[in-house]
VEXSEBA-498180 format. One record per residue: residue number from 1; residue in three letters; y, z negated, x negated of N, C-alpha, C, O in turn. Coordinates in steps of 0.2 Angstrom, whole numbers, plus 5000, padded with zeros to 4 digits. Layout:
N
   resi   resn    n.Y    n.Z    n.X   ca.Y   ca.Z   ca.X    c.Y    c.Z    c.X    o.Y    o.Z    o.X
    NUM    Ala      Y      Z      X      Y      Z      X      Y      Z      X      Y      Z      X
...
This chain:
162
   resi   resn    n.Y    n.Z    n.X   ca.Y   ca.Z   ca.X    c.Y    c.Z    c.X    o.Y    o.Z    o.X
      1    Gly   4994   5000   4995   5000   5000   5000   5007   5000   4996   5006   4999   4989
      2    Ser   5012   5001   4999   5018   5001   4995   5022   4995   4995   5027   4995   4991
      3    Gly   5021   4990   5000   5025   4985   5000   5022   4979   4997   5016   4979   4994
      4    Ala   5025   4973   4997   5022   4967   4994   5017   4964   4998   5017   4965   5004
      5    Ala   5013   4961   4995   5006   4958   4998   5008   4953   5003   5013   4949   5002
      6    Asp   5005   4953   5009   5006   4948   5014   5001   4943   5014   5002   4937   5016
      7    Ile   4995   4944   5013   4989   4940   5013   4985   4940   5007   4983   4946   5005
      8    Val   4983   4935   5004   4979   4934   4999   4973   4930   5000   4974   4924   5002
      9    Val   4967   4932   5000   4961   4929   5002   4956   4928   4997   4955   4933   4993
     10    Thr   4954   4922   4995   4949   4921   4990   4942   4919   4993   4941   4914   4997
     11    Ala   4937   4923   4992   4931   4922   4995   4927   4915   4992   4930   4913   4987
     12    Ser   4922   4913   4994   4919   4907   4993   4916   4908   4986   4915   4904   4982
     13    Tyr   4914   4914   4984   4911   4916   4977   4917   4917   4972   4915   4920   4967
     14    Gly   4923   4917   4974   4929   4917   4969   4932   4924   4969   4938   4924   4965
     15    Gln   4930   4929   4972   4933   4935   4972   4940   4935   4977   4940   4932   4982
     16    Thr   4946   4937   4973   4952   4937   4977   4954   4944   4979   4953   4949   4975
     17    Ser   4956   4945   4986   4958   4951   4988   4965   4950   4991   4966   4945   4994
     18    Thr   4969   4956   4990   4976   4956   4993   4976   4961   4999   4974   4966   4998
     19    Phe   4979   4959   5004   4980   4963   5010   4987   4964   5011   4991   4960   5010
     20    Glu   4989   4970   5014   4996   4970   5017   4995   4972   5024   4991   4975   5027
     21    Arg   5001   4969   5028   5001   4970   5035   5002   4978   5037   5005   4982   5033
     22    Gly   4998   4980   5042   4999   4987   5044   4993   4991   5042   4992   4997   5044
     23    Tyr   4989   4989   5037   4984   4993   5034   4977   4990   5036   4976   4984   5038
     24    Arg   4972   4994   5036   4965   4993   5038   4961   4993   5032   4962   4998   5027
     25    Tyr   4956   4988   5031   4952   4988   5025   4945   4988   5026   4943   4985   5031
     26    Ile   4941   4991   5022   4933   4990   5023   4931   4986   5017   4933   4987   5011
     27    Thr   4928   4980   5019   4926   4975   5014   4919   4975   5012   4914   4977   5016
     28    Gly   4917   4974   5006   4911   4972   5003   4905   4977   5006   4906   4982   5008
     29    Gly   4899   4974   5005   4893   4977   5007   4892   4978   5015   4888   4982   5017
     30    Lys   4895   4974   5018   4894   4974   5025   4898   4979   5029   4897   4980   5035
     31    Lys   4902   4982   5026   4907   4987   5029   4911   4985   5035   4912   4988   5040
     32    Glu   4913   4979   5034   4917   4975   5039   4924   4979   5039   4926   4980   5033
     33    Ile   4927   4980   5044   4934   4982   5045   4939   4977   5047   4938   4973   5052
     34    Ile   4944   4976   5043   4948   4970   5044   4955   4974   5045   4957   4978   5041
     35    Thr   4958   4972   5050   4965   4975   5052   4970   4969   5051   4969   4964   5054
     36    Val   4974   4970   5047   4980   4965   5045   4985   4966   5050   4988   4971   5049
     37    Ala   4987   4961   5054   4992   4962   5059   4998   4957   5057   4997   4952   5055
     38    Ala   5004   4960   5059   5010   4955   5058   5009   4949   5063   5006   4949   5068
     39    Pro   5011   4944   5061   5011   4937   5065   5015   4939   5072   5020   4943   5072
     40    Pro   5013   4936   5077   5016   4937   5083   5024   4935   5083   5025   4930   5080
     41    Glu   5028   4939   5087   5035   4937   5086   5036   4930   5090   5033   4929   5095
     42    Ala   5040   4926   5087   5042   4920   5091   5045   4921   5097   5049   4926   5098
     43    Ile   5043   4918   5102   5047   4918   5109   5054   4915   5108   5054   4909   5107
     44    Pro   5059   4918   5109   5066   4915   5109   5067   4910   5114   5064   4910   5120
     45    Ala   5071   4905   5112   5072   4900   5117   5077   4902   5122   5082   4905   5120
     46    Ser   5076   4901   5128   5080   4903   5134   5079   4899   5140   5074   4896   5141
     47    Ile   5084   4899   5145   5083   4896   5151   5081   4902   5156   5085   4906   5157
     48    Thr   5075   4901   5159   5073   4906   5163   5075   4905   5171   5075   4910   5174
     49    Glu   5076   4899   5172   5078   4898   5180   5080   4891   5181   5079   4886   5177
     50    Phe   5084   4890   5186   5085   4883   5188   5082   4881   5195   5081   4886   5199
     51    Val   5079   4875   5195   5075   4874   5201   5079   4867   5204   5080   4863   5201
     52    Leu   5080   4867   5211   5082   4862   5214   5077   4857   5216   5071   4859   5219
     53    Val   5077   4851   5215   5072   4846   5215   5074   4840   5220   5080   4838   5220
     54    Asp   5069   4838   5225   5070   4833   5229   5069   4827   5224   5063   4826   5223
     55    Ala   5073   4823   5222   5072   4817   5218   5068   4812   5221   5064   4808   5217
     56    Met   5068   4810   5227   5064   4805   5230   5057   4807   5230   5053   4802   5229
     57    Ala   5056   4813   5231   5049   4815   5232   5046   4818   5225   5040   4819   5225
     58    Asp   5050   4818   5220   5049   4821   5214   5045   4828   5215   5040   4830   5212
     59    Ala   5048   4832   5219   5045   4839   5221   5051   4844   5221   5056   4843   5224
     60    Asp   5049   4850   5219   5053   4856   5219   5055   4858   5226   5051   4857   5231
     61    Ile   5060   4860   5227   5062   4863   5234   5062   4870   5234   5065   4873   5230
     62    Pro   5057   4873   5237   5056   4880   5237   5062   4885   5239   5065   4883   5244
     63    Asn   5064   4889   5235   5070   4893   5236   5076   4889   5238   5080   4891   5242
     64    Gly   5077   4884   5234   5082   4878   5236   5089   4881   5235   5093   4879   5239
     65    Phe   5090   4886   5231   5097   4888   5231   5098   4894   5235   5103   4897   5235
     66    Asn   5093   4896   5239   5094   4901   5244   5093   4899   5251   5093   4904   5255
     67    Cys   5094   4893   5253   5093   4890   5259   5099   4890   5263   5105   4889   5260
     68    Thr   5099   4891   5270   5105   4891   5274   5102   4888   5281   5098   4891   5284
     69    Pro   5104   4882   5283   5108   4878   5280   5105   4875   5273   5100   4876   5271
     70    Tyr   5109   4872   5269   5108   4870   5262   5100   4868   5260   5097   4871   5256
     71    Ala   5098   4862   5264   5092   4859   5262   5086   4862   5265   5086   4863   5271
     72    Cys   5081   4865   5261   5075   4867   5264   5070   4862   5267   5066   4863   5271
     73    Thr   5072   4856   5265   5068   4850   5268   5073   4845   5271   5078   4844   5267
     74    Ala   5072   4843   5277   5077   4839   5280   5077   4832   5277   5082   4828   5278
     75    Asn   5072   4831   5272   5072   4824   5269   5076   4824   5262   5076   4819   5259
     76    Ala   5078   4829   5260   5081   4830   5253   5088   4826   5254   5093   4830   5256
     77    Lys   5089   4821   5252   5096   4817   5251   5098   4816   5244   5103   4818   5242
     78    Tyr   5093   4814   5239   5095   4814   5232   5092   4819   5228   5086   4820   5229
     79    Leu   5096   4823   5225   5094   4829   5222   5095   4829   5215   5099   4825   5212
     80    Asn   5091   4834   5212   5092   4835   5205   5091   4843   5203   5088   4846   5208
     81    Ile   5094   4845   5198   5093   4852   5196   5090   4852   5189   5092   4849   5184
     82    Arg   5084   4856   5189   5080   4857   5183   5081   4864   5180   5081   4869   5183
     83    Ala   5081   4864   5173   5081   4870   5169   5074   4872   5166   5072   4868   5162
     84    Glu   5071   4877   5169   5065   4879   5165   5066   4883   5159   5071   4888   5160
     85    Thr   5063   4882   5154   5064   4885   5147   5058   4888   5144   5052   4886   5146
     86    Thr   5059   4893   5140   5054   4896   5135   5056   4895   5128   5062   4895   5127
     87    Gly   5051   4896   5124   5053   4895   5117   5054   4888   5115   5054   4883   5119
     88    Pro   5056   4888   5108   5057   4881   5105   5064   4878   5107   5069   4881   5106
     89    Val   5064   4873   5110   5070   4869   5113   5070   4863   5110   5066   4859   5110
     90    His   5076   4861   5107   5077   4855   5104   5081   4850   5109   5079   4844   5110
     91    Ser   5086   4853   5113   5089   4850   5118   5093   4855   5123   5093   4861   5121
     92    Val   5094   4853   5129   5098   4857   5134   5104   4853   5136   5103   4847   5139
     93    Leu   5110   4856   5136   5115   4853   5139   5116   4856   5146   5117   4862   5147
     94    Leu   5116   4852   5151   5117   4854   5158   5123   4851   5161   5125   4845   5160
     95    Thr   5127   4856   5164   5134   4853   5167   5134   4856   5174   5133   4862   5175
     96    Leu   5136   4852   5178   5136   4853   5185   5143   4852   5187   5146   4847   5186
     97    Thr   5147   4858   5190   5154   4857   5192   5154   4859   5200   5151   4863   5202
     98    Gly   5158   4855   5203   5159   4856   5210   5161   4849   5213   5163   4844   5209
     99    Pro   5161   4848   5220   5163   4842   5222   5159   4835   5219   5162   4830   5219
    100    Thr   5153   4836   5217   5150   4832   5213   5148   4834   5207   5146   4840   5206
    101    Val   5150   4831   5201   5149   4833   5195   5144   4829   5191   5142   4823   5192
    102    Gly   5141   4832   5186   5136   4829   5181   5135   4833   5175   5135   4839   5175
    103    Val   5134   4829   5170   5134   4832   5163   5128   4828   5160   5128   4821   5160
    104    Asn   5123   4831   5157   5117   4828   5154   5115   4832   5148   5113   4837   5148
    105    Arg   5114   4829   5142   5111   4832   5136   5104   4829   5136   5103   4823   5134
    106    Asp   5099   4833   5137   5092   4831   5138   5088   4834   5132   5089   4840   5130
    107    Tyr   5085   4829   5129   5081   4831   5123   5073   4831   5124   5069   4833   5120
    108    Thr   5071   4830   5130   5064   4831   5132   5064   4834   5139   5068   4832   5143
    109    Ala   5059   4838   5140   5057   4841   5147   5055   4835   5152   5052   4830   5149
    110    Pro   5056   4835   5158   5060   4840   5161   5068   4840   5159   5071   4834   5159
    111    Tyr   5071   4846   5158   5078   4846   5157   5082   4846   5163   5082   4851   5167
    112    Thr   5085   4841   5165   5089   4840   5171   5096   4837   5171   5098   4834   5166
    113    Val   5100   4839   5177   5107   4837   5177   5108   4830   5177   5112   4827   5174
    114    Phe   5104   4826   5182   5104   4819   5182   5099   4815   5179   5100   4809   5179
    115    Gly   5095   4818   5175   5090   4815   5171   5084   4813   5174   5083   4814   5180
    116    Asp   5080   4809   5171   5073   4807   5174   5071   4800   5170   5074   4799   5164
    117    Leu   5067   4796   5173   5064   4790   5170   5057   4791   5169   5053   4790   5174
    118    Lys   5054   4793   5163   5048   4794   5162   5044   4799   5167   5038   4798   5169
    119    Gly   5048   4805   5169   5046   4810   5173   5047   4809   5180   5046   4813   5184
    120    Asn   5050   4803   5182   5053   4802   5189   5060   4804   5189   5064   4802   5186
    121    Tyr   5061   4809   5194   5068   4812   5193   5073   4807   5196   5072   4803   5201
    122    Val   5079   4806   5193   5085   4803   5195   5089   4808   5200   5089   4814   5199
    123    Gly   5091   4805   5205   5094   4810   5210   5102   4808   5211   5104   4803   5210
    124    Gly   5105   4813   5213   5112   4813   5215   5113   4815   5222   5109   4819   5224
    125    Ile   5119   4814   5225   5120   4816   5232   5125   4822   5230   5130   4821   5227
    126    Leu   5124   4828   5233   5128   4833   5232   5132   4834   5238   5129   4837   5243
    127    Asp   5139   4833   5238   5143   4834   5244   5144   4842   5245   5142   4846   5241
    128    Met   5146   4843   5251   5147   4850   5253   5152   4853   5249   5158   4850   5247
    129    Gly   5151   4859   5247   5156   4863   5243   5153   4868   5239   5147   4869   5239
    130    Asp   5156   4871   5234   5154   4877   5230   5152   4873   5223   5156   4868   5221
    131    Tyr   5147   4875   5220   5145   4873   5214   5143   4878   5209   5141   4884   5210
    132    Ile   5143   4876   5202   5140   4880   5197   5137   4875   5192   5140   4870   5190
    133    Val   5131   4877   5190   5127   4873   5185   5126   4878   5180   5123   4883   5180
    134    Thr   5127   4875   5174   5127   4879   5168   5122   4875   5163   5122   4869   5162
    135    Gly   5118   4879   5159   5114   4876   5154   5114   4880   5148   5114   4886   5148
    136    Gln   5114   4876   5142   5114   4879   5135   5109   4875   5131   5109   4869   5131
    137    Ile   5105   4879   5128   5100   4877   5123   5103   4876   5117   5107   4879   5115
    138    Tyr   5101   4870   5113   5103   4869   5106   5097   4868   5101   5092   4866   5104
    139    Asp   5098   4869   5095   5093   4868   5090   5094   4861   5087   5099   4858   5088
    140    Pro   5090   4859   5082   5090   4852   5079   5097   4851   5075   5099   4845   5074
    141    Asp   5101   4857   5073   5107   4856   5069   5113   4856   5074   5119   4855   5072
    142    Gly   5112   4856   5081   5117   4856   5085   5120   4862   5087   5126   4863   5090
    143    Asn   5117   4868   5084   5120   4874   5086   5118   4877   5093   5112   4877   5094
    144    Ala   5121   4880   5096   5120   4883   5102   5115   4889   5101   5116   4893   5096
    145    Val   5110   4890   5105   5105   4895   5104   5105   4900   5110   5105   4898   5116
    146    Gly   5107   4906   5109   5107   4911   5114   5113   4910   5118   5118   4906   5116
    147    Ser   5113   4913   5124   5119   4913   5128   5118   4907   5134   5112   4906   5136
    148    Pro   5123   4904   5136   5122   4899   5142   5119   4903   5148   5121   4909   5150
    149    Ala   5116   4899   5152   5113   4902   5159   5117   4898   5164   5119   4893   5163
    150    Ser   5118   4901   5170   5121   4898   5175   5119   4901   5182   5117   4907   5182
    151    Ile   5120   4897   5187   5119   4899   5194   5125   4896   5199   5126   4890   5198
    152    Lys   5127   4900   5203   5132   4897   5208   5128   4896   5215   5124   4900   5217
    153    Phe   5130   4890   5218   5127   4889   5224   5132   4886   5229   5137   4883   5226
    154    Lys   5131   4885   5235   5135   4882   5240   5131   4877   5244   5126   4879   5246
    155    Ile   5134   4871   5245   5131   4866   5250   5135   4868   5256   5141   4866   5257
    156    Ala   5131   4870   5261   5134   4872   5268   5134   4867   5273   5138   4866   5277
    157    Ala   5129   4863   5272   5128   4857   5277   5122   4853   5273   5117   4855   5271
    158    Val   5123   4846   5273   5118   4842   5271   5114   4839   5277   5117   4836   5281
    159    Gln   5108   4840   5277   5104   4838   5282   5100   4832   5280   5096   4832   5275
    160    Val   5101   4826   5283   5097   4820   5281   5094   4817   5287   5097   4815   5292
    161    Arg   5087   4816   5286   5083   4813   5292   5083   4806   5290   5081   4804   5284
    162    Lys   5085   4802   5295   5085   4795   5294   5079   4791   5296   5078   4785   5296
């Protein structure tokens, strides 16, 4: 090959072979074919979606940001918003703006606006009005990773069953 060696293999009997990515090799007496592939690309860190959570039930509200009136379940009074992520995440800064505000830098999943206690969601009461939730992933050095993600939603009516 023409590039620098990527893989050096030493057999149990002491023979050393050098392989380069992208080439196929036939080895020893067994005529084994080895294809040396590049390592898989790392999945970049990103926020894939925001999920509305009923904090009292510790349960997702299906299509929670698309409901009219607001709550898909009449029992949802204390709510939280979770960011779903991919890739390596050190921390996520979540900011909620609107009639009710919240800011949380979360270092462990689930990454939420109002936080959690050992996996049990802490809830907030979202008053009627327009909201934006924004999430930004950070690396261990405190640098932003990728672009922030956000979603706009409206609380049209809060339905609470007593």
